C-alpha positions in Angstrom: 0.0 0.0 0.0 1.3 3.4 -1.0 1.5 6.0 1.9 2.7 9.5 2.3 3.2 11.8 5.2 1.4 14.9 3.8 -2.4 15.2 3.4 -3.9 14.9 -0.1 -6.8 17.2 0.8 -6.7 20.6 2.4 -8.8 21.1 5.5 -10.1 24.3 4.0 -11.7 22.2 1.2 -13.1 19.7 3.7 -14.7 22.6 5.7 -16.1 24.2 2.5 -17.7 20.9 1.4 -19.2 20.5 4.9 -20.6 24.0 4.9 -22.2 23.4 1.5 -23.7 20.1 2.7 -21.6 18.2 0.1 -20.7 15.2 2.3 -21.6 11.6 3.0 -20.8 9.3 5.9 -20.5 5.6 5.3 -22.7 3.3 7.3 -19.6 1.8 8.8 -18.4 5.2 10.1 -21.8 6.0 11.6 -22.0 2.6 13.3 -18.5 2.7 14.8 -18.8 6.4 15.8 -21.9 5.5 17.8 -20.6 2.2 19.2 -17.2 3.7 20.2 -18.1 7.3 21.2 -22.0 7.4 21.3 -21.8 10.1 18.5 -24.8 11.0 16.3 -24.2 12.1 12.7 -24.2 15.8 13.4 -21.5 15.2 16.1 -19.4 13.2 13.6 -19.5 16.2 11.2 -18.6 18.6 14.0 -15.5 16.5 14.9 -14.5 16.4 11.2 -15.1 20.2 10.9 -12.7 20.9 13.8 -9.8 18.7 12.5 -6.5 20.5 12.7 -3.3 20.0 10.6 -1.6 18.5 13.7 -4.2 15.8 13.8 -3.0 14.5 10.5 -1.5 10.9 10.7 -1.0 9.7 7.1 -2.4 9.7 3.6 -2.8 6.4 1.8 -3.8 5.1 -1.6 -7.2 3.5 -1.6 -7.3 -0.2 -2.2 -10.8 -0.3 -3.7 -10.8 2.9 -5.8 -8.3 5.1 -7.5 -7.7 8.0 -5.1 -6.3 8.9 -1.7 -7.6 8.7 1.8 -6.4 11.0 4.6 -6.2 9.6 8.1 -6.4 11.8 11.2 -6.1 11.0 14.8 -8.0 13.1 17.3 -9.1 12.9 20.9 -12.9 12.5 21.1 -14.5 12.3 24.5 -11.0 11.6 25.9 -10.3 8.6 23.6 -8.2 8.7 20.5 -10.1 8.2 17.3 -9.0 7.4 13.7 -10.9 9.5 11.2 -10.5 8.6 7.5 -11.8 10.9 4.8 -11.6 11.3 1.0 -12.9 13.7 -1.5 -14.7 12.2 -4.5 -14.2 14.0 -7.8 -13.4 17.2 -5.9 -17.0 17.7 -5.0 -18.1 15.3 -2.3 -16.4 14.7 1.1 -16.8 11.1 2.3 -16.1 10.1 5.9 -15.0 6.6 5.3 -14.4 5.6 8.9 -14.6 7.0 12.4 -13.4 4.6 15.0 -11.6 4.1 18.3 -7.8 3.6 18.2 -6.8 0.4 19.9 
């Protein structure tokens, strides 16, 4: 798997897509965010919206699609979370996963 240590997507773009309502959260991310942190969908988006550059962990090439996925680590309710995002065709933010770091 190809990885790099700089984000593919700028957080300004992530926030812009969020503010425009151009986002999707996978069922897996919704389920794990609720199971691990008891977060509702709007709370997931708030956590993504408040990501900072120093939360960045790695960027990796997608195994299923052509494209990149940025992975962030962030404290959520006192527990470290992995948050994986991508931007599809420059127009749609997708929260791929939101889960507890073990």
